[in-house]
DSSP file (Angstrom, degrees, kcal/mol; ACC not computed):
  #  RESIDUE AA STRUCTURE BP1 BP2  ACC     N-H-->O    O-->H-N    N-H-->O    O-->H-N    TCO  KAPPA ALPHA  PHI   PSI    X-CA   Y-CA   Z-CA
    1    1 A M              0   0    0      0, 0.0    99,-3.4     0, 0.0     2,-0.4   0.000 360.0 360.0 360.0 135.0    0.0    0.0    0.0
    2    2 A N  B     -A   99   0A   0     97,-0.2    97,-0.2     3,-0.0     2,-0.1  -0.908 360.0-135.8-120.6 146.5    1.3    3.4   -1.0
    3    3 A T        -     0   0    0     95,-2.6     3,-0.1    -2,-0.4    97,-0.0  -0.429  48.5 -77.5 -83.4 172.3    0.3    6.9    0.1
    4    4 A E        -     0   0    0     -2,-0.1    94,-0.2     1,-0.1    -1,-0.1  -0.520  54.8-105.9 -69.2 138.6    0.0    9.6   -2.5
    5    5 A P        -     0   0    0      0, 0.0     2,-0.3     0, 0.0    92,-0.2  -0.326  43.9-176.9 -62.3 148.2    3.3   11.0   -3.6
    6    6 A T  E     -B   96   0A   0     90,-2.1    90,-3.1    -3,-0.1     2,-0.5  -0.896  26.1-122.3-138.4 168.1    4.2   14.5   -2.3
    7    7 A I  E     +B   95   0A   0     -2,-0.3     2,-0.3    88,-0.2    88,-0.2  -0.976  35.7 175.4-113.3 127.3    7.0   17.1   -2.7
    8    8 A I  E     -B   94   0A   0     86,-2.7    86,-2.9    -2,-0.5     2,-0.5  -0.873  31.2-121.6-126.9 162.5    8.7   18.1    0.5
    9    9 A E  E     -B   93   0A   0     -2,-0.3     2,-0.4    84,-0.2    84,-0.2  -0.913  29.7-164.4 -99.3 127.6   11.6   20.4    1.5
   10   10 A R  E     -B   92   0A   0     82,-2.9    82,-2.3    -2,-0.5     2,-0.1  -0.938  12.3-135.3-112.2 137.9   14.3   18.5    3.4
   11   11 A A        -     0   0    0     -2,-0.4    78,-0.0    80,-0.2     2,-0.0  -0.419  41.5 -84.2 -77.2 162.2   17.1   20.2    5.3
   12   12 A S        -     0   0    0     -2,-0.1    -1,-0.1    79,-0.1    79,-0.0  -0.372  49.0-159.2 -63.0 151.4   20.6   19.0    5.0
   13   13 A Q  E     -C   89   0A   0     76,-1.7    76,-3.3    -3,-0.1    62,-0.1  -0.951  11.5-138.0-142.2 115.0   21.3   16.0    7.3
   14   14 A P  E     +C   88   0A   0      0, 0.0    60,-2.6     0, 0.0     2,-0.3  -0.395  36.0 164.1 -66.1 151.5   24.7   14.7    8.6
   15   15 A Y  E     -CD  87  73A   0     72,-2.5    72,-2.4    58,-0.3     2,-0.3  -0.962  33.9-130.3-156.4 170.0   25.0   10.9    8.6
   16   16 A V  E     +CD  86  72A   0     56,-2.1    56,-2.1    -2,-0.3     2,-0.3  -0.948  35.7 160.5-123.2 150.2   27.4    8.0    8.8
   17   17 A A  E     -CD  85  71A   0     68,-2.5    68,-2.8    -2,-0.3     2,-0.4  -0.985  37.6-125.6-160.1 165.4   27.4    5.1    6.4
   18   18 A I  E     - D   0  70A   0     52,-1.9    52,-2.4    -2,-0.3     2,-0.2  -0.986  30.7-139.9-116.8 132.2   29.2    2.2    4.8
   19   19 A S  E     + D   0  69A   0     -2,-0.4     2,-0.3    64,-0.4    50,-0.2  -0.622  22.9 177.7 -91.7 151.7   29.4    2.1    1.0
   20   20 A A  E     - D   0  68A   0     48,-2.5    48,-2.7    -2,-0.2     2,-0.5  -0.987  26.9-141.8-149.4 153.5   28.9   -1.0   -1.0
   21   21 A K  E     + D   0  67A   0     -2,-0.3     2,-0.3    46,-0.2    46,-0.2  -0.975  40.8 159.4-115.6 112.9   28.9   -2.0   -4.7
   22   22 A V  E     - D   0  66A   0     44,-2.4    44,-3.5    -2,-0.5     2,-0.2  -0.893  41.5-113.3-136.7 158.7   26.2   -4.7   -5.2
   23   23 A R    >>  -     0   0    0     -2,-0.3     3,-1.6    42,-0.2     4,-0.7  -0.624  39.4-109.6 -84.8 155.1   24.1   -6.3   -7.9
   24   24 A M  G >4 S+     0   0    0     40,-0.3     3,-1.0    38,-0.3     4,-0.4   0.878 119.2  54.9 -52.9 -42.9   20.4   -5.7   -7.7
   25   25 A A  G 34 S+     0   0    0      1,-0.2    -1,-0.3     2,-0.1     3,-0.1   0.703 107.1  52.7 -66.2 -18.6   19.8   -9.4   -6.8
   26   26 A E  G X> S+     0   0    0     -3,-1.6     4,-3.3     1,-0.1     3,-1.2   0.561  81.1  90.3 -93.7 -11.8   22.2   -9.1   -3.9
   27   27 A I  H <X S+     0   0    0     -3,-1.0     4,-2.0    -4,-0.7    -1,-0.1   0.911  82.0  56.5 -55.1 -47.7   20.8   -6.0   -2.1
   28   28 A G  H 34 S+     0   0    0     -4,-0.4    -1,-0.3     1,-0.2    -2,-0.1   0.731 122.2  26.5 -62.0 -22.5   18.4   -8.0    0.2
   29   29 A T  H <4 S+     0   0    0     -3,-1.2    -1,-0.2    -4,-0.1    -2,-0.2   0.723 123.4  47.9-106.0 -32.3   21.3  -10.1    1.6
   30   30 A A  H  X S+     0   0    0     -4,-3.3     4,-0.6     2,-0.1    -3,-0.2   0.880 111.7  43.4 -83.3 -37.9   24.3   -7.7    1.2
   31   31 A V  H >X S+     0   0    0     -4,-2.0     4,-2.2    -5,-0.4     3,-0.8   0.896  99.0  65.4 -83.3 -41.0   23.1   -4.4    2.6
   32   32 A P  H 3> S+     0   0    0      0, 0.0     4,-2.1     0, 0.0     5,-0.2   0.891 101.7  51.5 -54.0 -41.6   21.2   -5.4    5.8
   33   33 A P  H 3> S+     0   0    0      0, 0.0     4,-2.0     0, 0.0    -2,-0.2   0.858 108.5  52.8 -64.1 -30.2   24.4   -6.6    7.5
   34   34 A L  H <X S+     0   0    0     -3,-0.8     4,-2.5    -4,-0.6     5,-0.2   0.913 106.5  52.2 -67.0 -41.2   26.0   -3.3    6.6
   35   35 A S  H  X S+     0   0    0     -4,-2.2     4,-2.1     1,-0.2    -1,-0.2   0.914 109.5  49.5 -60.0 -41.4   23.1   -1.4    8.2
   36   36 A E  H  X S+     0   0    0     -4,-2.1     4,-2.4    -5,-0.2    -1,-0.2   0.896 109.2  52.9 -66.6 -38.0   23.6   -3.5   11.4
   37   37 A E  H  X S+     0   0    0     -4,-2.0     4,-2.6     2,-0.2    -2,-0.2   0.905 107.1  51.6 -63.0 -43.1   27.3   -2.6   11.3
   38   38 A V  H  X S+     0   0    0     -4,-2.5     4,-2.5     2,-0.2    -1,-0.2   0.932 109.9  49.5 -58.2 -46.3   26.6    1.1   11.1
   39   39 A S  H  X S+     0   0    0     -4,-2.1     4,-2.1     1,-0.2    -2,-0.2   0.910 111.9  48.3 -61.3 -43.1   24.3    0.8   14.2
   40   40 A R  H  X S+     0   0    0     -4,-2.4     4,-2.7     2,-0.2    -1,-0.2   0.913 109.7  52.7 -64.1 -40.8   27.0   -1.1   16.1
   41   41 A W  H  X S+     0   0    0     -4,-2.6     4,-1.7     2,-0.2    -2,-0.2   0.924 108.1  51.1 -60.5 -44.3   29.6    1.6   15.1
   42   42 A L  H  <>S+     0   0    0     -4,-2.5     5,-2.8     1,-0.2     4,-0.3   0.939 112.2  47.0 -56.9 -47.6   27.3    4.4   16.4
   43   43 A G  H ><5S+     0   0    0     -4,-2.1     3,-1.1     1,-0.2    -2,-0.2   0.893 110.4  51.0 -61.7 -42.9   26.9    2.6   19.7
   44   44 A M  H 3<5S+     0   0    0     -4,-2.7    -1,-0.2     1,-0.2    -2,-0.2   0.781 114.6  45.0 -66.2 -25.7   30.6    1.8   20.1
   45   45 A H  T 3<5S-     0   0    0     -4,-1.7    -1,-0.2    -3,-0.3    -2,-0.2   0.346 112.4-117.1-100.7   6.0   31.4    5.5   19.5
   46   46 A G  T < 5 +     0   0    0     -3,-1.1     2,-0.5    -4,-0.3    -3,-0.2   0.796  66.7 141.4  65.2  29.5   28.6    6.9   21.8
   47   47 A V      < -     0   0    0     -5,-2.8     2,-0.4    -6,-0.2    -1,-0.2  -0.902  43.3-141.5-106.8 129.5   26.8    8.6   18.9
   48   48 A K        -     0   0    0     -2,-0.5    27,-0.6    -3,-0.1     2,-0.2  -0.699  16.0-122.9 -88.8 137.1   23.1    8.5   18.8
   49   49 A S  B     -K   74   0B   0     -2,-0.4    25,-0.3    25,-0.1     4,-0.1  -0.550  14.8-154.4 -69.1 141.1   21.2    8.1   15.6
   50   50 A S        -     0   0    0     23,-2.2    24,-0.2    -2,-0.2    -1,-0.1   0.248  68.7  -7.6-104.2  13.1   18.8   11.1   15.0
   51   51 A G  S    S-     0   0    0     22,-0.5    24,-0.0     0, 0.0    -1,-0.0  -0.975  96.1 -39.1 179.8-172.0   16.3    9.2   12.8
   52   52 A P        -     0   0    0      0, 0.0    91,-0.1     0, 0.0    -2,-0.1  -0.300  61.7-101.2 -72.5 154.4   15.6    6.0   11.0
   53   53 A A        -     0   0    0     89,-0.5    89,-2.8    19,-0.1     2,-0.3  -0.268  44.5-171.6 -67.2 157.5   18.2    4.0    9.1
   54   54 A F  E     -FE  71 141A   0     17,-2.5    17,-2.7    87,-0.2     2,-0.4  -0.954  26.1-133.1-146.9 164.1   18.3    4.4    5.3
   55   55 A W  E     -FE  70 140A   0     85,-2.2    85,-2.0    -2,-0.3     2,-0.6  -0.994  22.9-157.9-117.2 131.0   19.8    3.1    2.1
   56   56 A R  E     -FE  69 139A   0     13,-2.7    13,-2.5    -2,-0.4     2,-0.7  -0.950   5.7-150.6-115.2 120.8   21.1    5.7   -0.3
   57   57 A Y  E     +F   68   0A   0     81,-2.7    81,-0.5    -2,-0.6    11,-0.2  -0.803  22.3 169.4 -87.3 116.4   21.5    4.8   -3.9
   58   58 A T  E     +     0   0A   0      9,-2.6    77,-2.6    -2,-0.7     2,-0.4   0.828  68.7  17.2 -97.6 -39.5   24.4    6.9   -5.3
   59   59 A V  E     -FG  67 134A   0      8,-1.5     8,-3.1    75,-0.2     2,-0.5  -0.994  68.7-165.7-137.7 129.4   24.9    5.2   -8.7
   60   60 A I  E     +FG  66 133A   0     73,-2.4    73,-2.8    -2,-0.4     2,-0.3  -0.966  21.9 157.1-122.5 122.8   22.4    2.9  -10.4
   61   61 A D    >   -     0   0    0      4,-1.1     3,-1.8    -2,-0.5   -37,-0.2  -0.814  21.7-165.4-136.3  94.5   23.2    0.7  -13.4
   62   62 A M  T 3  S+     0   0    0     -2,-0.3   -38,-0.3     1,-0.3     4,-0.1   0.742  86.1  51.8 -58.0 -25.8   20.5   -2.0  -13.2
   63   63 A S  T 3  S+     0   0    0      2,-0.1    -1,-0.3   -40,-0.1   -40,-0.0   0.641 128.3  11.3 -87.1 -12.4   22.4   -4.3  -15.7
   64   64 A R  S <  S-     0   0    0     -3,-1.8   -40,-0.3     1,-0.3     2,-0.3   0.401 115.8 -21.8-123.6 -97.1   25.7   -4.2  -13.7
   65   65 A Y        -     0   0    0     66,-0.3    -4,-1.1   -42,-0.1     2,-0.4  -0.848  39.0-143.7-126.8 158.4   26.1   -2.7  -10.3
   66   66 A L  E     -DF  22  60A   0    -44,-3.5   -44,-2.4    -2,-0.3     2,-0.6  -0.959  15.2-145.4-114.2 136.4   24.5   -0.3   -7.8
   67   67 A Q  E     +DF  21  59A   0     -8,-3.1    -9,-2.6    -2,-0.4    -8,-1.5  -0.932  34.9 169.4-101.6 125.8   26.6    1.8   -5.6
   68   68 A I  E     -DF  20  57A   0    -48,-2.7   -48,-2.5    -2,-0.6     2,-0.4  -0.933  29.0-145.4-138.0 153.0   24.8    2.2   -2.3
   69   69 A E  E     -DF  19  56A   0    -13,-2.5   -13,-2.7    -2,-0.3     2,-0.6  -0.978   6.3-152.3-120.3 136.4   25.2    3.4    1.2
   70   70 A A  E     +DF  18  55A   0    -52,-2.4   -52,-1.9    -2,-0.4     2,-0.3  -0.947  42.2 158.0-100.8 116.3   23.7    1.9    4.4
   71   71 A G  E     -DF  17  54A   0    -17,-2.7   -17,-2.5    -2,-0.6   -54,-0.2  -0.813  39.6-148.9-139.9 173.5   23.5    4.8    6.8
   72   72 A E  E     -D   16   0A   0    -56,-2.1   -56,-2.1    -2,-0.3   -19,-0.1  -0.990  30.8-115.7-143.2 139.5   21.9    6.5    9.8
   73   73 A P  E     -D   15   0A   0      0, 0.0   -23,-2.2     0, 0.0   -22,-0.5  -0.376  27.9-159.0 -74.1 153.3   21.4   10.2   10.4
   74   74 A T  B     -K   49   0B   0    -60,-2.6   -25,-0.1   -25,-0.3     4,-0.0  -0.894  27.3-120.0-127.8 159.2   23.3   12.0   13.2
   75   75 A Q  S    S+     0   0    0    -27,-0.6    -1,-0.1    -2,-0.3   -26,-0.1   0.882  97.5   4.6 -64.5 -38.7   22.6   15.3   15.1
   76   76 A E  S    S-     0   0    0    -63,-0.1    -1,-0.1    -3,-0.0   -63,-0.0  -0.935  98.3 -73.9-142.9 162.7   25.9   16.8   14.0
   77   77 A P        -     0   0    0      0, 0.0     2,-0.3     0, 0.0   -61,-0.1  -0.323  50.5-173.6 -61.2 139.9   28.8   15.7   11.7
   78   78 A V        -     0   0    0    -63,-0.3   -63,-0.1     9,-0.2     2,-0.1  -0.906  25.7-102.4-129.3 159.1   31.0   13.0   13.2
   79   79 A G        -     0   0    0     -2,-0.3     2,-0.1     1,-0.1     6,-0.0  -0.379  32.0-155.0 -76.7 161.1   34.3   11.5   12.1
   80   80 A G        -     0   0    0      6,-0.1     5,-0.2    -2,-0.1     2,-0.2  -0.231   4.1-140.4-110.8-155.7   34.4    8.1   10.5
   81   81 A D        -     0   0    0      3,-3.2     5,-0.1    -2,-0.1    -1,-0.1  -0.735  49.9 -58.8-150.2-159.5   37.2    5.5   10.2
   82   82 A E  S    S+     0   0    0     -2,-0.2     3,-0.1     1,-0.2    -2,-0.0   0.742 135.0  27.2 -67.2 -21.1   38.5    3.1    7.5
   83   83 A R  S    S+     0   0    0      1,-0.2     2,-0.4   -65,-0.0   -64,-0.4   0.807 118.7  51.3-105.6 -43.1   35.1    1.4    7.2
   84   84 A V        -     0   0    0    -66,-0.1    -3,-3.2   -47,-0.1     2,-0.3  -0.851  67.9-165.8-104.6 129.2   32.5    3.9    8.2
   85   85 A H  E     -C   17   0A   0    -68,-2.8   -68,-2.5    -2,-0.4     2,-0.3  -0.817  13.2-131.4-114.4 157.7   32.5    7.4    6.5
   86   86 A A  E     +C   16   0A   0     -2,-0.3     2,-0.3   -70,-0.2   -70,-0.2  -0.729  34.4 152.7-100.5 152.0   30.7   10.6    7.4
   87   87 A G  E     -C   15   0A   0    -72,-2.4   -72,-2.5    -2,-0.3     2,-0.4  -0.922  37.8-112.7-160.0-174.9   28.7   12.7    5.0
   88   88 A V  E     -C   14   0A   0     -2,-0.3   -76,-0.0   -74,-0.3     3,-0.0  -0.983  21.2-135.8-135.0 121.4   25.8   15.1    4.6
   89   89 A L  E     -C   13   0A   0    -76,-3.3   -76,-1.7    -2,-0.4     2,-0.1  -0.572  40.3-109.4 -71.6 139.0   22.5   14.4    2.8
   90   90 A P        -     0   0    0      0, 0.0    -1,-0.1     0, 0.0   -80,-0.1  -0.419  23.2-123.2 -78.2 146.5   21.8   17.4    0.6
   91   91 A A        +     0   0    0     -2,-0.1     2,-0.3   -82,-0.1   -80,-0.2  -0.334  59.0  90.2 -72.9 162.8   19.0   19.9    1.3
   92   92 A G  E    S-B   10   0A   0    -82,-2.3   -82,-2.9    -2,-0.1     2,-0.4  -0.893  75.9 -35.2 146.2-171.7   16.4   20.5   -1.3
   93   93 A R  E     -B    9   0A   0     70,-0.3    70,-3.2    -2,-0.3     2,-0.4  -0.717  54.2-172.1 -86.5 134.0   13.1   19.5   -2.8
   94   94 A Y  E     -BH   8 162A   0    -86,-2.9   -86,-2.7    -2,-0.4     2,-0.5  -0.981  23.0-137.6-128.7 137.3   12.3   15.8   -2.7
   95   95 A A  E     -BH   7 161A   0     66,-2.7    66,-2.5    -2,-0.4     2,-0.3  -0.840  37.3-173.3 -87.1 129.6    9.5   13.7   -4.2
   96   96 A T  E     -BH   6 160A   0    -90,-3.1   -90,-2.1    -2,-0.5     2,-0.3  -0.878  21.5-177.1-129.5 157.7    8.4   11.3   -1.6
   97   97 A L  E     - H   0 159A   0     62,-1.7    62,-3.0    -2,-0.3     2,-0.4  -0.953  19.3-140.0-151.2 132.6    6.1    8.3   -1.2
   98   98 A R  E     - H   0 158A   0     -2,-0.3   -95,-2.6   -94,-0.2     2,-0.4  -0.809  21.0-166.2 -95.7 137.0    5.3    6.2    1.9
   99   99 A H  E     -AH   2 157A   0     58,-3.1    58,-2.9    -2,-0.4     2,-0.6  -0.980  12.5-161.7-127.2 131.1    5.0    2.5    1.4
  100  100 A I  E     + H   0 156A   0    -99,-3.4     2,-0.3    -2,-0.4    56,-0.2  -0.962  54.6  65.8-111.2 117.7    3.6   -0.1    3.8
  101  101 A G  S    S-     0   0    0     54,-2.6    52,-0.2    -2,-0.6    53,-0.1  -0.894  86.6 -39.5 155.7 175.0    4.7   -3.6    2.8
  102  102 A A    >   -     0   0    0     -2,-0.3     3,-2.0     1,-0.1     4,-0.2  -0.262  55.9-114.0 -63.6 148.6    7.5   -6.0    2.5
  103  103 A P  G >  S+     0   0    0      0, 0.0     3,-1.9     0, 0.0     4,-0.3   0.822 113.6  67.1 -52.4 -32.5   10.8   -4.7    1.2
  104  104 A Q  G >  S+     0   0    0      1,-0.3     3,-0.6     2,-0.1     4,-0.2   0.759  94.2  58.1 -63.2 -22.6   10.4   -6.9   -1.9
  105  105 A T  G X> S+     0   0    0     -3,-2.0     4,-1.5     1,-0.2     3,-0.6   0.477  78.6  91.9 -87.4  -0.8    7.5   -4.8   -3.0
  106  106 A L  H <> S+     0   0    0     -3,-1.9     4,-2.9    -4,-0.2     5,-0.2   0.765  73.3  68.2 -63.9 -23.8    9.5   -1.5   -3.0
  107  107 A I  H <> S+     0   0    0     -3,-0.6     4,-2.2    -4,-0.3    -1,-0.2   0.922 103.2  44.3 -63.6 -41.2   10.3   -2.0   -6.7
  108  108 A D  H <> S+     0   0    0     -3,-0.6     4,-2.1    -4,-0.2    -1,-0.2   0.907 113.1  51.5 -68.8 -41.4    6.6   -1.4   -7.6
  109  109 A A  H  X S+     0   0    0     -4,-1.5     4,-2.2     2,-0.2    -2,-0.2   0.906 109.9  49.7 -62.1 -42.1    6.5    1.6   -5.2
  110  110 A T  H  X S+     0   0    0     -4,-2.9     4,-2.7     1,-0.2     5,-0.2   0.929 109.5  51.3 -61.5 -45.6    9.6    3.1   -6.8
  111  111 A G  H  X S+     0   0    0     -4,-2.2     4,-2.4    -5,-0.2    -1,-0.2   0.887 108.7  51.8 -56.9 -40.1    8.0    2.6  -10.2
  112  112 A S  H  X S+     0   0    0     -4,-2.1     4,-2.3     2,-0.2    -1,-0.2   0.889 111.0  47.0 -64.1 -41.0    4.9    4.4   -9.0
  113  113 A L  H  X S+     0   0    0     -4,-2.2     4,-2.6     2,-0.2    -2,-0.2   0.920 113.2  48.3 -67.4 -43.5    6.9    7.4   -7.7
  114  114 A L  H  X S+     0   0    0     -4,-2.7     4,-2.0     1,-0.2    -2,-0.2   0.909 113.5  47.6 -63.8 -41.8    8.9    7.7  -10.9
  115  115 A E  H  X S+     0   0    0     -4,-2.4     4,-2.1    -5,-0.2    -1,-0.2   0.908 111.9  49.9 -67.9 -41.3    5.8    7.5  -13.0
  116  116 A W  H  X S+     0   0    0     -4,-2.3     4,-1.5     1,-0.2    -2,-0.2   0.934 111.4  48.3 -62.8 -46.4    4.0   10.1  -10.9
  117  117 A A  H  <>S+     0   0    0     -4,-2.6     5,-2.6     1,-0.2     4,-0.4   0.885 110.2  51.8 -64.0 -36.3    6.9   12.5  -11.1
  118  118 A D  H ><5S+     0   0    0     -4,-2.0     3,-1.1     1,-0.2    -1,-0.2   0.902 108.0  52.5 -64.7 -40.6    7.2   12.1  -14.9
  119  119 A G  H 3<5S+     0   0    0     -4,-2.1    -1,-0.2     1,-0.2    -2,-0.2   0.775 109.1  50.5 -63.7 -27.1    3.4   12.9  -15.1
  120  120 A Q  T 3<5S-     0   0    0     -4,-1.5    -1,-0.2    -5,-0.1    -2,-0.2   0.475 114.6-117.5 -88.3  -3.1    4.0   16.0  -13.1
  121  121 A G  T < 5 +     0   0    0     -3,-1.1    -3,-0.2    -4,-0.4     2,-0.2   0.741  60.8 155.4  73.9  23.3    6.9   17.1  -15.4
  122  122 A L      < -     0   0    0     -5,-2.6     2,-0.4    -6,-0.2    -1,-0.2  -0.551  33.5-143.8 -85.0 150.3    9.4   16.9  -12.5
  123  123 A R        -     0   0    0     -2,-0.2    41,-2.6    41,-0.2     2,-0.2  -0.925  12.8-131.3-114.6 139.8   13.1   16.3  -13.1
  124  124 A W  B     -L  163   0C   0     -2,-0.4     2,-1.8    39,-0.3    39,-0.3  -0.501  23.7-111.6 -85.5 153.9   15.3   14.3  -10.8
  125  125 A D  S    S+     0   0    0     37,-2.6    11,-3.5    12,-0.2    12,-0.5  -0.639  77.5 122.5 -80.6  80.0   18.7   15.3   -9.5
  126  126 A V  E     -I  135   0A   0     -2,-1.8     9,-0.2     9,-0.2     7,-0.1  -0.993  38.5-175.4-147.0 145.2   20.5   12.7  -11.6
  127  127 A S  E     -I  134   0A   0      7,-2.1     7,-3.5    -2,-0.3     2,-0.1  -0.981  30.3-104.8-140.6 152.2   23.2   12.8  -14.2
  128  128 A P  E     +I  133   0A   0      0, 0.0     5,-0.2     0, 0.0     3,-0.0  -0.461  39.5 169.6 -76.4 149.6   24.7   10.1  -16.5
  129  129 A S  E >   -I  132   0A   0      3,-1.0     3,-1.2    -2,-0.1   -70,-0.0  -0.956  50.3-100.0-148.0 163.9   28.2    8.8  -15.7
  130  130 A P  T 3  S+     0   0    0      0, 0.0     3,-0.1     0, 0.0    -1,-0.0   0.789 124.7  51.3 -58.7 -25.8   30.3    5.9  -17.1
  131  131 A E  T 3  S-     0   0    0      1,-0.3     2,-0.3   -67,-0.0   -66,-0.3   0.653 124.5 -90.8 -85.7 -16.1   29.2    3.8  -14.1
  132  132 A G  E <  S- I   0 129A   0     -3,-1.2    -3,-1.0   -68,-0.1     2,-0.5  -0.939  75.9 -10.9 139.5-162.7   25.5    4.5  -14.5
  133  133 A E  E     -GI  60 128A   0    -73,-2.8   -73,-2.4    -2,-0.3     2,-0.7  -0.595  60.7-150.2 -72.9 122.1   23.0    7.1  -13.3
  134  134 A R  E     -GI  59 127A   0     -7,-3.5    -7,-2.1    -2,-0.5     2,-0.4  -0.853  14.6-156.2 -97.9 117.6   24.6    9.3  -10.6
  135  135 A W  E     - I   0 126A   0    -77,-2.6    -9,-0.2    -2,-0.7     3,-0.2  -0.748  19.5-146.3 -98.9 138.2   21.9   10.5   -8.1
  136  136 A G  S    S-     0   0    0    -11,-3.5     2,-0.2    -2,-0.4    -1,-0.1   0.885  89.4 -19.4 -65.1 -39.7   22.2   13.6   -6.0
  137  137 A C        +     0   0    0    -12,-0.5    25,-3.2    25,-0.2     2,-0.4  -0.653  64.9 169.5-171.3 116.7   20.2   11.8   -3.3
  138  138 A R  E     - J   0 161A   0    -81,-0.5   -81,-2.7    23,-0.2     2,-0.3  -0.950  22.9-175.3-131.8 108.6   17.9    8.8   -3.7
  139  139 A L  E     -EJ  56 160A   0     21,-2.6    21,-1.8    -2,-0.4     2,-0.5  -0.772  31.6-164.8-114.2 148.8   16.8    7.3   -0.3
  140  140 A E  E     -EJ  55 159A   0    -85,-2.0   -85,-2.2    -2,-0.3     2,-0.5  -0.982  24.8-163.2-117.4 114.5   14.9    4.4    1.1
  141  141 A V  E     -EJ  54 158A   0     17,-3.3    17,-2.7    -2,-0.5     2,-0.9  -0.885   8.5-145.8-105.5 125.7   14.2    5.4    4.7
  142  142 A Y  E     + J   0 157A   0    -89,-2.8   -89,-0.5    -2,-0.5    15,-0.2  -0.776  22.7 172.3 -99.1 101.2   13.2    2.5    7.0
  143  143 A H        +     0   0    0     13,-1.8     2,-0.5    -2,-0.9    14,-0.2   0.612  59.0  76.7 -83.4 -12.7   10.7    3.7    9.6
  144  144 A T  S    S-     0   0    0     12,-0.9    11,-0.1     5,-0.0     3,-0.0  -0.862  70.4-144.5-105.3 130.1    9.9    0.2   11.0
  145  145 A N    >>  -     0   0    0     -2,-0.5     4,-1.8     1,-0.1     3,-1.2  -0.830  12.3-143.6 -89.1 121.5   12.2   -1.6   13.3
  146  146 A P  T 34 S+     0   0    0      0, 0.0    -1,-0.1     0, 0.0     9,-0.0   0.800  99.8  59.1 -56.3 -29.5   12.0   -5.4   12.4
  147  147 A Q  T 34 S+     0   0    0      1,-0.2    -3,-0.0     2,-0.1    -2,-0.0   0.831 110.4  41.8 -68.8 -30.1   12.3   -6.3   16.1
  148  148 A D  T <4 S+     0   0    0     -3,-1.2    -1,-0.2     1,-0.3    -4,-0.0   0.753 127.1  31.0 -85.7 -25.3    9.2   -4.2   17.0
  149  149 A Q     <  +     0   0    0     -4,-1.8    -1,-0.3     1,-0.1     5,-0.1  -0.804  59.8 176.8-136.9  94.3    7.2   -5.5   13.9
  150  150 A P        +     0   0    0      0, 0.0     2,-1.0     0, 0.0    -1,-0.1   0.695  61.4  90.3 -72.1 -17.2    8.0   -9.0   12.7
  151  151 A D    >   -     0   0    0      1,-0.2     3,-2.3     2,-0.1     4,-0.2  -0.691  62.7-162.8 -82.4 103.6    5.3   -8.9   10.0
  152  152 A M  G >  S+     0   0    0     -2,-1.0     3,-1.5     1,-0.3   -51,-0.3   0.755  84.9  69.7 -60.9 -24.5    7.1   -7.5    7.0
  153  153 A N  G 3  S+     0   0    0      1,-0.3    -1,-0.3   -52,-0.2   -51,-0.1   0.622  99.5  50.3 -68.9  -9.9    3.8   -6.7    5.3
  154  154 A K  G <  S+     0   0    0     -3,-2.3    -1,-0.3   -53,-0.1    -2,-0.2   0.352  81.7 123.5-107.0   2.9    3.3   -3.9    7.9
  155  155 A W    <   -     0   0    0     -3,-1.5   -54,-2.6    -4,-0.2     2,-0.5  -0.444  53.0-143.2 -69.2 138.1    6.8   -2.3    7.5
  156  156 A E  E     +H  100   0A   0    -56,-0.2   -13,-1.8    -2,-0.1   -12,-0.9  -0.899  22.4 175.2-105.6 125.5    6.8    1.4    6.6
  157  157 A T  E     -HJ  99 142A   0    -58,-2.9   -58,-3.1    -2,-0.5     2,-0.5  -0.992  17.7-149.3-129.5 137.7    9.4    2.7    4.2
  158  158 A E  E     -HJ  98 141A   0    -17,-2.7   -17,-3.3    -2,-0.4     2,-0.5  -0.921   5.4-152.6-106.3 127.4    9.7    6.2    2.8
  159  159 A L  E     +HJ  97 140A   0    -62,-3.0   -62,-1.7    -2,-0.5     2,-0.4  -0.863  17.2 179.6 -92.5 132.1   11.1    6.8   -0.7
  160  160 A A  E     +HJ  96 139A   0    -21,-1.8   -21,-2.6    -2,-0.5     2,-0.5  -0.892   1.9 179.3-139.1 105.5   12.7   10.3   -1.0
  161  161 A F  E     -HJ  95 138A   0    -66,-2.5   -66,-2.7    -2,-0.4   -23,-0.2  -0.923  28.5-121.9-111.7 128.2   14.3   11.2   -4.3
  162  162 A R  E     -H   94   0A   0    -25,-3.2   -37,-2.6    -2,-0.5   -68,-0.3  -0.428  23.4-139.7 -72.0 137.5   15.9   14.6   -4.7
  163  163 A L  B     -L  124   0C   0    -70,-3.2   -70,-0.3   -39,-0.3   -39,-0.3  -0.622  27.2 -96.0 -92.0 153.8   14.5   16.8   -7.5
  164  164 A A              0   0    0    -41,-2.6   -41,-0.2    -2,-0.2   -39,-0.1  -0.328 360.0 360.0 -63.5 149.1   16.7   19.0   -9.8
  165  165 A D              0   0    0    -41,-0.1    -1,-0.1    -3,-0.1   -41,-0.0   0.487 360.0 360.0 -70.5 360.0   17.0   22.6   -8.7
């Protein structure tokens, strides 16, 4: 189940993350352990997450690899190390959609958001590169903690894709 897409203004947001290069078929098994590692890193360094965990798609080439970050927002910028890096999610206008359902159904939700934006004449903050489409900011924000809600069909995920200026 999806809510109606909307356009919102997001402030810039510091975060920490681990980057990975994965094939589309590997995301479901490769990225969740990275998300857990980021959470452990925050706890070991005494840094509190200031919001829900997310996956940020930075480069997308569906036939080859996706470059993705598993991250969590922080109140203020923090340092990283050899495995975890710090960054800032960019401020700006984002097209968003809330999705209730299992992560496997996010492909359809993403298609709905892309189709809606196209129908509105909106342009994404995306540019071509030799590696694939380079996104300014394309997020899947996970509002449901699996330990609190074991039924994946009730998980809430927000898609937030930055629009071109």
